[in-house]
C-alpha positions in Angstrom: -36.8 6.4 -22.5 -36.3 10.0 -21.6 -39.4 11.9 -20.6 -37.8 15.3 -20.4 -36.5 17.2 -17.4 -38.6 18.0 -14.3 -39.0 21.8 -14.0 -39.2 21.5 -10.2 -36.0 19.5 -9.5 -34.1 19.3 -12.7 -34.0 15.5 -12.8 -34.8 13.5 -15.8 -38.4 12.3 -16.0 -39.2 8.7 -16.7 -42.2 8.0 -18.8 -43.1 11.7 -18.6 -43.3 11.6 -14.8 -40.8 12.8 -12.2 -39.2 10.4 -9.7 -38.9 13.1 -7.0 -41.2 12.5 -4.1 -42.1 16.2 -3.8 -43.4 16.8 -7.3 -47.1 16.7 -7.8 -46.5 15.2 -11.2 -44.4 12.3 -9.8 -44.4 8.8 -11.2 -46.9 6.4 -9.4 -44.0 4.1 -8.6 -42.7 6.7 -6.1 -45.8 6.4 -3.9 -45.7 2.6 -4.3 -42.1 2.4 -3.1 -42.1 5.2 -0.5 -45.8 5.3 0.5 -48.2 8.2 0.4 -46.9 11.6 1.3 -47.7 13.1 4.6 -48.6 16.8 5.0 -45.1 17.5 6.3 -43.6 15.7 3.2 -45.5 18.1 0.9 -43.4 21.1 2.0 -41.8 22.0 -1.3 -38.0 22.3 -1.5 -37.3 21.2 2.0 -36.0 18.0 3.6 -38.6 18.1 6.3 -36.2 19.5 8.8 -35.4 22.9 10.1 -32.1 24.7 10.7 -31.1 25.9 14.1 -32.5 29.3 13.2 -35.9 27.7 12.7 -35.9 28.1 8.9 -36.6 25.2 6.6 -33.6 23.5 5.1 -33.3 23.3 1.3 -33.6 19.7 0.1 -30.3 18.2 -1.2 -31.7 17.7 -4.7 -32.3 21.5 -5.0 -28.9 22.3 -3.5 -27.2 20.1 -6.1 -29.2 21.7 -8.9 -28.2 25.2 -7.6 -24.6 24.3 -7.2 -24.5 22.6 -10.6 -25.9 25.7 -12.3 -23.3 27.8 -10.6 -20.6 25.4 -11.8 -22.0 25.7 -15.3 -21.8 29.5 -15.1 -18.2 29.2 -13.9 -17.4 27.0 -16.9 -19.0 29.4 -19.3 -17.0 32.2 -17.8 -13.6 30.5 -17.3 -13.8 27.4 -19.5 -13.2 23.8 -18.3 -10.2 24.2 -16.1 -7.6 21.5 -15.3 -7.7 19.4 -12.2 -4.7 21.1 -10.6 -6.2 24.6 -11.0 -9.5 23.5 -9.6 -7.8 21.9 -6.6 -6.0 25.1 -5.9 -9.2 27.1 -6.3 -11.0 24.7 -3.9 -8.3 25.2 -1.2 -8.7 29.0 -1.6 -12.5 28.7 -1.3 -12.2 26.4 1.7 -10.0 29.1 3.4 -12.6 31.8 2.5 -15.4 29.6 3.9 -13.5 29.0 7.1 -12.8 32.7 7.4 -16.5 33.5 6.9 -17.5 31.0 9.6 -15.0 32.3 12.1 -15.9 36.0 11.4 -19.6 35.3 11.7 -19.0 33.4 15.0 -16.4 35.5 16.6 -16.3 39.0 15.0 -19.9 39.8 14.3 -19.4 39.1 10.6 -22.1 38.7 8.0 -23.5 35.2 8.3 -24.9 35.3 4.7 -21.3 35.2 3.5 -21.0 31.6 4.8 -23.6 30.5 2.3 -21.9 32.4 -0.5 -18.6 30.8 0.2 -20.1 27.4 0.5 -21.9 27.8 -2.8 -18.5 28.8 -4.4 -16.8 25.7 -3.0 -19.6 23.3 -3.9 -19.7 24.6 -7.5 -16.0 23.9 -7.7 -16.6 20.3 -6.7 -18.9 19.9 -9.6 -16.3 21.4 -11.9 -13.6 19.2 -10.4 -15.7 16.1 -11.2 -16.3 17.3 -14.8 -12.5 17.9 -15.2 -11.7 14.4 -13.9 -14.3 12.9 -16.2 -13.0 14.9 -19.2 -9.3 14.2 -18.6 -8.3 11.0 -16.9 -5.6 11.4 -14.3 -2.2 9.7 -14.7 -2.1 6.5 -12.6 1.7 6.1 -12.5 2.7 9.6 -11.6 3.8 10.2 -15.2 2.5 12.6 -17.8 -0.9 12.4 -19.4 
């Protein structure tokens, strides 16, 4: 039933049409379920909102695609790591994200570093899910 992958959002097409509301080549069922798009809805790659700085926010589907691609690059570089390693890396990235936020807020730090650290952390969450899917965790505290 696969209709390929949508080039805009990376989701699988159904019957050759995308199920994402923002694609011009969307399946007719999308409009039937969600109604016709307004002019505001047609703003590509946004969720219709703006950030506090007045810039448009990237829609969550595109964030997920970007973070998933970064995770795939990490796996190609480092291989599929075990759960424990990824948890430790996530704690480290959480610390770096916290540091970036505090430095940007209190020490005139580079605000773009916040997004870089968030991207690193989010990609690790994808990798963690893949590792859990690949290697089931012991349920009794014992060895695998």
